Structure formats: structure tokens, C-alpha cells
C-alpha positions in Angstrom: 2.7 38.3 -53.7 4.9 39.2 -51.0 7.7 41.6 -50.7 10.8 39.8 -52.0 12.9 39.8 -49.2 10.1 38.1 -47.4 9.8 35.3 -50.0 13.8 34.8 -49.4 13.2 34.2 -45.9 10.0 32.0 -46.1 12.1 30.1 -48.5 14.6 29.4 -46.0 11.5 27.6 -44.3 11.1 25.1 -46.5 14.4 23.7 -47.6 17.2 22.3 -45.6 20.0 25.0 -46.8 20.5 27.0 -49.6 22.7 29.6 -51.3 22.3 32.8 -53.4 22.1 30.8 -56.5 19.6 28.3 -55.1 17.3 31.2 -53.7 17.3 32.7 -57.2 16.6 29.8 -59.1 13.7 29.1 -56.9 11.8 32.4 -56.7 12.8 33.5 -60.6 9.5 32.0 -61.8 7.4 34.8 -59.5 10.2 37.5 -59.0 12.2 37.0 -62.5 12.0 40.6 -63.2 12.6 42.4 -59.7 16.0 44.1 -59.9 16.8 43.0 -56.4 17.0 39.3 -58.0 20.7 39.6 -58.7 23.4 37.4 -56.7 25.1 40.8 -55.3 21.3 42.0 -53.4 20.3 38.0 -52.4 23.7 37.9 -50.9 22.9 41.1 -49.0 19.5 40.1 -48.3 21.0 36.8 -46.8 23.8 38.5 -45.1 21.6 40.9 -43.4 19.1 37.8 -42.2 22.4 35.9 -40.6 22.8 39.3 -38.5 19.6 39.7 -37.5 20.1 35.9 -36.3 17.4 34.5 -38.8 19.6 32.4 -40.6 22.8 30.7 -39.8 25.6 29.9 -42.2 26.3 26.8 -42.7 28.7 25.3 -45.4 30.4 27.2 -48.4 32.1 25.9 -51.3 33.0 27.6 -55.3 31.0 27.3 -58.1 32.3 26.0 -61.7 33.0 29.6 -62.3 35.0 30.4 -58.8 32.4 32.2 -57.2 32.2 31.6 -53.7 28.6 30.3 -52.6 27.9 30.4 -49.1 24.9 28.4 -48.0 22.7 29.5 -45.0 19.7 27.6 -43.3 17.2 29.2 -41.0 17.6 27.2 -37.3 14.6 26.8 -35.4 14.2 29.6 -33.2 14.9 31.4 -36.9 11.9 29.3 -38.9 9.9 30.3 -35.9 10.3 33.9 -36.3 10.3 33.9 -40.0 6.7 32.0 -39.7 5.1 33.8 -37.0 5.7 37.1 -38.8 5.4 36.1 -42.8 2.4 34.0 -43.3 1.6 31.5 -46.3 
């Protein structure tokens, strides 16, 4: 099992875009008991990845409860870097 932050990054190499809720839903089967698989912690991980140039913000919207959802994707260079350092 990969560290959670690695799994989050790797997820973005397999989808066109995703928000924190998408990441949580996709990883909850394997990482559901991890304390860091919570909305705020995942958002922090995504923002860190964006600051480091691995992810880019693509769009944003509001969910049914009025919470902001920010969507990200791994551009070609970011995905190549993620795949270089994090193997399947």
C-alpha cells in the first residue's frame, strides 16, 4: 500500500480531473480508515501538489450543500513527474 499522499497524486494520473470529494470516494475502499482521508486534509494535499507544479486547477463549482469544490488535473508534465517517482 502506498502512502496516502502518493495514492492521491497517482489518482490524478488516471482521471481527466477531480475534486477532493472525488478523491475521497475513489480511495475510501483502501484508505477509508486513514485520518487524513478527510475533506480538509485532502484539499491541503491538493493545494500543496498545485503549489509544487504537479496539479493544475481546472474549474470550480458549489455542491448541493453550498461548499466550494475545486477541480484539478495533472497536466502532461505533472503526470510524467508523478509517474516517474511513484510506480504502480
